[in-house]
N, CA, C and O atoms as a GROMACS GRO file, in nm:
protein
  356
    1MET      N    1  -0.349  -1.576   1.541
    1MET     CA    2  -0.279  -1.483   1.396
    1MET      C    3  -0.344  -1.473   1.299
    1MET      O    4  -0.354  -1.580   1.240
    2ILE      N    5  -0.400  -1.381   1.248
    2ILE     CA    6  -0.512  -1.320   1.130
    2ILE      C    7  -0.442  -1.370   1.014
    2ILE      O    8  -0.333  -1.322   0.982
    3LYS      N    9  -0.521  -1.504   0.918
    3LYS     CA   10  -0.428  -1.531   0.766
    3LYS      C   11  -0.482  -1.472   0.680
    3LYS      O   12  -0.605  -1.472   0.681
    4ILE      N   13  -0.422  -1.413   0.589
    4ILE     CA   14  -0.409  -1.325   0.472
    4ILE      C   15  -0.343  -1.386   0.348
    4ILE      O   16  -0.226  -1.418   0.325
    5ALA      N   17  -0.456  -1.392   0.274
    5ALA     CA   18  -0.402  -1.507   0.117
    5ALA      C   19  -0.363  -1.341   0.049
    5ALA      O   20  -0.427  -1.237   0.060
    6VAL      N   21  -0.233  -1.368  -0.024
    6VAL     CA   22  -0.128  -1.289  -0.095
    6VAL      C   23  -0.114  -1.385  -0.218
    6VAL      O   24  -0.075  -1.502  -0.227
    7GLN      N   25  -0.152  -1.308  -0.297
    7GLN     CA   26  -0.143  -1.315  -0.491
    7GLN      C   27   0.023  -1.384  -0.525
    7GLN      O   28   0.113  -1.303  -0.503
    8ASP      N   29   0.061  -1.502  -0.569
    8ASP     CA   30   0.180  -1.532  -0.633
    8ASP      C   31   0.216  -1.433  -0.690
    8ASP      O   32   0.154  -1.390  -0.788
    9GLY      N   33   0.325  -1.373  -0.643
    9GLY     CA   34   0.399  -1.254  -0.717
    9GLY      C   35   0.421  -1.098  -0.645
    9GLY      O   36   0.463  -0.986  -0.675
   10LEU      N   37   0.372  -1.161  -0.545
   10LEU     CA   38   0.355  -1.016  -0.470
   10LEU      C   39   0.451  -1.044  -0.342
   10LEU      O   40   0.413  -0.996  -0.235
   11GLU      N   41   0.561  -1.110  -0.344
   11GLU     CA   42   0.675  -1.104  -0.260
   11GLU      C   43   0.740  -1.033  -0.165
   11GLU      O   44   0.805  -1.062  -0.064
   12ASP      N   45   0.708  -0.932  -0.219
   12ASP     CA   46   0.743  -0.776  -0.118
   12ASP      C   47   0.661  -0.750   0.000
   12ASP      O   48   0.700  -0.730   0.115
   13ILE      N   49   0.515  -0.755  -0.057
   13ILE     CA   50   0.398  -0.779  -0.002
   13ILE      C   51   0.414  -0.908   0.142
   13ILE      O   52   0.396  -0.885   0.262
   14LYS      N   53   0.440  -0.993   0.101
   14LYS     CA   54   0.382  -1.103   0.190
   14LYS      C   55   0.505  -1.080   0.271
   14LYS      O   56   0.484  -1.114   0.388
   15GLN      N   57   0.681  -1.015   0.242
   15GLN     CA   58   0.724  -0.985   0.360
   15GLN      C   59   0.711  -0.897   0.473
   15GLN      O   60   0.762  -0.927   0.581
   16VAL      N   61   0.667  -0.823   0.462
   16VAL     CA   62   0.620  -0.706   0.508
   16VAL      C   63   0.492  -0.756   0.615
   16VAL      O   64   0.486  -0.748   0.737
   17LEU      N   65   0.386  -0.816   0.508
   17LEU     CA   66   0.294  -0.844   0.648
   17LEU      C   67   0.338  -0.939   0.701
   17LEU      O   68   0.313  -0.906   0.817
   18GLN      N   69   0.413  -1.087   0.712
   18GLN     CA   70   0.495  -1.143   0.756
   18GLN      C   71   0.580  -1.064   0.896
   18GLN      O   72   0.567  -1.100   1.013
   19ALA      N   73   0.654  -0.969   0.855
   19ALA     CA   74   0.698  -0.911   0.914
   19ALA      C   75   0.602  -0.806   1.076
   19ALA      O   76   0.650  -0.779   1.187
   20ARG      N   77   0.480  -0.779   1.026
   20ARG     CA   78   0.366  -0.748   1.098
   20ARG      C   79   0.282  -0.853   1.166
   20ARG      O   80   0.169  -0.832   1.210
   21GLY      N   81   0.345  -0.966   1.172
   21GLY     CA   82   0.274  -1.032   1.222
   21GLY      C   83   0.124  -1.105   1.196
   21GLY      O   84   0.039  -1.163   1.264
   22PHE      N   85   0.146  -1.061   1.038
   22PHE     CA   86  -0.010  -1.132   0.908
   22PHE      C   87   0.097  -1.322   0.941
   22PHE      O   88   0.216  -1.351   0.941
   23GLU      N   89  -0.015  -1.391   0.960
   23GLU     CA   90  -0.041  -1.564   0.883
   23GLU      C   91  -0.023  -1.504   0.679
   23GLU      O   92  -0.106  -1.440   0.614
   24ILE      N   93   0.060  -1.538   0.650
   24ILE     CA   94   0.047  -1.551   0.489
   24ILE      C   95   0.060  -1.681   0.440
   24ILE      O   96   0.149  -1.764   0.459
   25VAL      N   97  -0.099  -1.687   0.338
   25VAL     CA   98  -0.098  -1.800   0.262
   25VAL      C   99  -0.125  -1.794   0.139
   25VAL      O  100  -0.199  -1.696   0.128
   26SER      N  101  -0.104  -1.855   0.006
   26SER     CA  102  -0.100  -1.835  -0.139
   26SER      C  103  -0.155  -1.988  -0.187
   26SER      O  104  -0.162  -2.102  -0.141
   27GLY      N  105  -0.188  -1.917  -0.301
   27GLY     CA  106  -0.248  -2.023  -0.362
   27GLY      C  107  -0.450  -2.036  -0.389
   27GLY      O  108  -0.528  -1.962  -0.448
   28ALA      N  109  -0.460  -2.105  -0.348
   28ALA     CA  110  -0.633  -2.204  -0.326
   28ALA      C  111  -0.665  -2.104  -0.142
   28ALA      O  112  -0.581  -2.101  -0.052
   29VAL      N  113  -0.753  -2.061  -0.138
   29VAL     CA  114  -0.807  -1.989  -0.008
   29VAL      C  115  -0.893  -2.105   0.037
   29VAL      O  116  -0.916  -2.217  -0.009
   30ASP      N  117  -0.953  -2.007   0.196
   30ASP     CA  118  -1.096  -2.056   0.246
   30ASP      C  119  -1.119  -1.994   0.341
   30ASP      O  120  -1.046  -1.916   0.403
   31ASP      N  121  -1.230  -2.028   0.360
   31ASP     CA  122  -1.297  -1.915   0.444
   31ASP      C  123  -1.246  -1.923   0.563
   31ASP      O  124  -1.338  -1.913   0.644
   32SER      N  125  -1.122  -1.938   0.628
   32SER     CA  126  -1.041  -1.893   0.711
   32SER      C  127  -0.967  -1.770   0.701
   32SER      O  128  -0.906  -1.728   0.799
   33VAL      N  129  -0.967  -1.702   0.582
   33VAL     CA  130  -0.862  -1.564   0.508
   33VAL      C  131  -0.957  -1.489   0.559
   33VAL      O  132  -1.078  -1.509   0.542
   34SER      N  133  -0.890  -1.368   0.648
   34SER     CA  134  -0.932  -1.269   0.683
   34SER      C  135  -0.926  -1.125   0.538
   34SER      O  136  -0.973  -1.016   0.506
   35ALA      N  137  -0.849  -1.214   0.504
   35ALA     CA  138  -0.820  -1.056   0.351
   35ALA      C  139  -0.742  -1.166   0.220
   35ALA      O  140  -0.681  -1.272   0.210
   36ILE      N  141  -0.775  -1.094   0.167
   36ILE     CA  142  -0.742  -1.143  -0.010
   36ILE      C  143  -0.669  -1.019  -0.030
   36ILE      O  144  -0.729  -0.918   0.009
   37ILE      N  145  -0.533  -1.000  -0.091
   37ILE     CA  146  -0.402  -0.942  -0.135
   37ILE      C  147  -0.398  -0.950  -0.290
   37ILE      O  148  -0.312  -1.032  -0.321
   38TYR      N  149  -0.454  -0.899  -0.392
   38TYR     CA  150  -0.435  -0.910  -0.546
   38TYR      C  151  -0.348  -0.797  -0.629
   38TYR      O  152  -0.334  -0.688  -0.574
   39SER      N  153  -0.314  -0.810  -0.706
   39SER     CA  154  -0.271  -0.716  -0.792
   39SER      C  155  -0.428  -0.720  -0.986
   39SER      O  156  -0.460  -0.811  -1.062
   40GLY      N  157  -0.457  -0.614  -0.980
   40GLY     CA  158  -0.518  -0.596  -1.080
   40GLY      C  159  -0.645  -0.672  -1.054
   40GLY      O  160  -0.678  -0.753  -0.967
   41VAL      N  161  -0.740  -0.586  -1.221
   41VAL     CA  162  -0.905  -0.658  -1.176
   41VAL      C  163  -0.928  -0.668  -1.338
   41VAL      O  164  -0.881  -0.621  -1.442
   42SER      N  165  -1.034  -0.761  -1.293
   42SER     CA  166  -1.105  -0.768  -1.463
   42SER      C  167  -1.151  -0.674  -1.460
   42SER      O  168  -1.125  -0.591  -1.373
   43CYS      N  169  -1.248  -0.652  -1.567
   43CYS     CA  170  -1.349  -0.532  -1.574
   43CYS      C  171  -1.460  -0.580  -1.676
   43CYS      O  172  -1.449  -0.642  -1.782
   44ASP      N  173  -1.543  -0.542  -1.627
   44ASP     CA  174  -1.678  -0.604  -1.716
   44ASP      C  175  -1.695  -0.468  -1.826
   44ASP      O  176  -1.659  -0.353  -1.804
   45TRP      N  177  -1.775  -0.530  -1.974
   45TRP     CA  178  -1.818  -0.450  -2.068
   45TRP      C  179  -1.819  -0.303  -2.050
   45TRP      O  180  -1.765  -0.231  -2.134
   46GLU      N  181  -1.876  -0.254  -1.947
   46GLU     CA  182  -1.845  -0.145  -1.969
   46GLU      C  183  -1.765  -0.045  -1.850
   46GLU      O  184  -1.804   0.056  -1.791
   47GLY      N  185  -1.639  -0.120  -1.845
   47GLY     CA  186  -1.516  -0.089  -1.802
   47GLY      C  187  -1.560  -0.063  -1.634
   47GLY      O  188  -1.489   0.006  -1.560
   48VAL      N  189  -1.638  -0.103  -1.606
   48VAL     CA  190  -1.658  -0.090  -1.428
   48VAL      C  191  -1.537  -0.205  -1.348
   48VAL      O  192  -1.544  -0.326  -1.370
   49PRO      N  193  -1.446  -0.152  -1.268
   49PRO     CA  194  -1.367  -0.315  -1.189
   49PRO      C  195  -1.473  -0.412  -1.136
   49PRO      O  196  -1.557  -0.383  -1.051
   50THR      N  197  -1.462  -0.499  -1.181
   50THR     CA  198  -1.565  -0.607  -1.060
   50THR      C  199  -1.481  -0.722  -1.013
   50THR      O  200  -1.380  -0.761  -1.073
   51VAL      N  201  -1.529  -0.776  -0.899
   51VAL     CA  202  -1.402  -0.841  -0.880
   51VAL      C  203  -1.532  -0.945  -0.820
   51VAL      O  204  -1.637  -0.887  -0.789
   52THR      N  205  -1.525  -1.115  -0.801
   52THR     CA  206  -1.632  -1.222  -0.799
   52THR      C  207  -1.566  -1.277  -0.677
   52THR      O  208  -1.450  -1.236  -0.680
   53ASN      N  209  -1.580  -1.331  -0.599
   53ASN     CA  210  -1.564  -1.444  -0.518
   53ASN      C  211  -1.672  -1.567  -0.457
   53ASN      O  212  -1.789  -1.548  -0.489
   54ASP      N  213  -1.656  -1.637  -0.410
   54ASP     CA  214  -1.772  -1.740  -0.424
   54ASP      C  215  -1.781  -1.766  -0.230
   54ASP      O  216  -1.788  -1.870  -0.165
   55TRP      N  217  -1.776  -1.601  -0.182
   55TRP     CA  218  -1.804  -1.635  -0.030
   55TRP      C  219  -1.977  -1.639   0.000
   55TRP      O  220  -2.022  -1.648   0.114
   56ALA      N  221  -2.043  -1.632  -0.094
   56ALA     CA  222  -2.186  -1.634  -0.117
   56ALA      C  223  -2.253  -1.702   0.016
   56ALA      O  224  -2.206  -1.815   0.032
   57GLY      N  225  -2.341  -1.670   0.108
   57GLY     CA  226  -2.436  -1.763   0.212
   57GLY      C  227  -2.260  -1.778   0.316
   57GLY      O  228  -2.258  -1.860   0.408
   58HIS      N  229  -2.181  -1.727   0.299
   58HIS     CA  230  -2.065  -1.735   0.466
   58HIS      C  231  -2.112  -1.649   0.505
   58HIS      O  232  -2.184  -1.588   0.425
   59GLU      N  233  -2.101  -1.592   0.651
   59GLU     CA  234  -2.114  -1.578   0.774
   59GLU      C  235  -2.022  -1.409   0.734
   59GLU      O  236  -2.072  -1.297   0.744
   60THR      N  237  -1.894  -1.442   0.694
   60THR     CA  238  -1.830  -1.310   0.687
   60THR      C  239  -1.770  -1.349   0.563
   60THR      O  240  -1.749  -1.463   0.523
   61THR      N  241  -1.738  -1.219   0.496
   61THR     CA  242  -1.634  -1.249   0.392
   61THR      C  243  -1.495  -1.205   0.389
   61THR      O  244  -1.445  -1.208   0.502
   62PRO      N  245  -1.427  -1.171   0.311
   62PRO     CA  246  -1.257  -1.139   0.344
   62PRO      C  247  -1.279  -1.049   0.262
   62PRO      O  248  -1.342  -1.052   0.157
   63LEU      N  249  -1.196  -0.920   0.341
   63LEU     CA  250  -1.118  -0.808   0.274
   63LEU      C  251  -1.062  -0.819   0.144
   63LEU      O  252  -0.986  -0.910   0.111
   64LEU      N  253  -1.102  -0.725   0.068
   64LEU     CA  254  -1.024  -0.784  -0.074
   64LEU      C  255  -0.977  -0.644  -0.069
   64LEU      O  256  -1.032  -0.543  -0.026
   65ILE      N  257  -0.850  -0.664  -0.130
   65ILE     CA  258  -0.792  -0.549  -0.143
   65ILE      C  259  -0.681  -0.546  -0.267
   65ILE      O  260  -0.588  -0.625  -0.277
   66ASN      N  261  -0.716  -0.422  -0.373
   66ASN     CA  262  -0.614  -0.432  -0.461
   66ASN      C  263  -0.504  -0.381  -0.446
   66ASN      O  264  -0.496  -0.258  -0.445
   67ALA      N  265  -0.376  -0.472  -0.429
   67ALA     CA  266  -0.215  -0.401  -0.478
   67ALA      C  267  -0.213  -0.282  -0.552
   67ALA      O  268  -0.194  -0.167  -0.513
   68VAL      N  269  -0.232  -0.318  -0.642
   68VAL     CA  270  -0.250  -0.119  -0.715
   68VAL      C  271  -0.218  -0.044  -0.662
   68VAL      O  272  -0.284   0.003  -0.570
   69GLY      N  273  -0.068   0.014  -0.709
   69GLY     CA  274  -0.044   0.142  -0.663
   69GLY      C  275  -0.081   0.173  -0.496
   69GLY      O  276  -0.125   0.279  -0.452
   70MET      N  277  -0.055   0.071  -0.432
   70MET     CA  278   0.007   0.119  -0.304
   70MET      C  279   0.129   0.048  -0.252
   70MET      O  280   0.155  -0.058  -0.307
   71THR      N  281   0.170   0.070  -0.201
   71THR     CA  282   0.322   0.045  -0.106
   71THR      C  283   0.294  -0.100  -0.026
   71THR      O  284   0.178  -0.113   0.011
   72PRO      N  285   0.358  -0.176  -0.004
   72PRO     CA  286   0.362  -0.308   0.083
   72PRO      C  287   0.286  -0.222   0.220
   72PRO      O  288   0.171  -0.220   0.264
   73ALA      N  289   0.424  -0.148   0.261
   73ALA     CA  290   0.371  -0.112   0.407
   73ALA      C  291   0.233  -0.009   0.431
   73ALA      O  292   0.190   0.009   0.545
   74GLU      N  293   0.168   0.054   0.314
   74GLU     CA  294   0.073   0.106   0.303
   74GLU      C  295  -0.083  -0.004   0.368
   74GLU      O  296  -0.176   0.021   0.444
   75ILE      N  297  -0.052  -0.099   0.306
   75ILE     CA  298  -0.145  -0.275   0.281
   75ILE      C  299  -0.130  -0.295   0.380
   75ILE      O  300  -0.225  -0.342   0.442
   76ALA      N  301  -0.004  -0.272   0.449
   76ALA     CA  302  -0.002  -0.396   0.628
   76ALA      C  303  -0.098  -0.270   0.691
   76ALA      O  304  -0.202  -0.292   0.754
   77ASP      N  305  -0.038  -0.116   0.658
   77ASP     CA  306  -0.172  -0.021   0.786
   77ASP      C  307  -0.300  -0.034   0.742
   77ASP      O  308  -0.384   0.013   0.820
   78LEU      N  309  -0.346  -0.089   0.630
   78LEU     CA  310  -0.471  -0.084   0.607
   78LEU      C  311  -0.541  -0.220   0.685
   78LEU      O  312  -0.641  -0.223   0.756
   79LEU      N  313  -0.473  -0.301   0.656
   79LEU     CA  314  -0.479  -0.404   0.744
   79LEU      C  315  -0.484  -0.384   0.885
   79LEU      O  316  -0.581  -0.429   0.945
   80SER      N  317  -0.436  -0.350   0.919
   80SER     CA  318  -0.426  -0.335   1.128
   80SER      C  319  -0.566  -0.218   1.106
   80SER      O  320  -0.652  -0.229   1.193
   81SER      N  321  -0.578  -0.168   1.055
   81SER     CA  322  -0.627  -0.056   1.096
   81SER      C  323  -0.805  -0.110   1.107
   81SER      O  324  -0.888  -0.063   1.184
   82ARG      N  325  -0.832  -0.251   0.975
   82ARG     CA  326  -0.920  -0.279   0.936
   82ARG      C  327  -1.003  -0.434   0.994
   82ARG      O  328  -1.117  -0.479   0.978
   83LEU      N  329  -0.880  -0.483   1.065
   83LEU     CA  330  -0.890  -0.614   1.139
   83LEU      C  331  -0.855  -0.586   1.220
   83LEU      O  332  -0.792  -0.484   1.251
   84ARG      N  333  -0.903  -0.721   1.309
   84ARG     CA  334  -0.858  -0.678   1.461
   84ARG      C  335  -0.739  -0.793   1.463
   84ARG      O  336  -0.728  -0.907   1.416
   85ILE      N  337  -0.626  -0.673   1.572
   85ILE     CA  338  -0.511  -0.752   1.541
   85ILE      C  339  -0.471  -0.848   1.692
   85ILE      O  340  -0.494  -0.781   1.792
   86ASP      N  341  -0.441  -0.930   1.709
   86ASP     CA  342  -0.390  -1.016   1.869
   86ASP      C  343  -0.344  -0.892   1.964
   86ASP      O  344  -0.250  -0.812   1.952
   87GLY      N  345  -0.418  -0.903   2.037
   87GLY     CA  346  -0.360  -0.788   2.154
   87GLY      C  347  -0.442  -0.680   2.138
   87GLY      O  348  -0.487  -0.634   2.243
   88GLU      N  349  -0.479  -0.621   2.026
   88GLU     CA  350  -0.559  -0.492   1.991
   88GLU      C  351  -0.707  -0.493   1.975
   88GLU      O  352  -0.761  -0.583   1.910
   89GLY      N  353  -0.785  -0.385   2.038
   89GLY     CA  354  -0.915  -0.384   1.974
   89GLY      C  355  -0.973  -0.442   2.080
   89GLY      O  356  -1.094  -0.465   2.078
   0.00000   0.00000   0.00000
């Protein structure tokens, strides 16, 4: 089962992803997650959206998806197309 970290407060997204067979975690994440779903970004002084993580040096990094402007179904579809789903690919 593919493990996805979802920011607290995005309950509608969690429900849709669980229904589609993803394992959902929240709070602190480790390198076992395949993707992180969050809402919003921090912007640097030039106004360029930035996201930082601590996965430098790891073999793989999780897919980062900003949920702003996306429906839960769109997020689930994106994950399904970008990550290998059990029994597919």
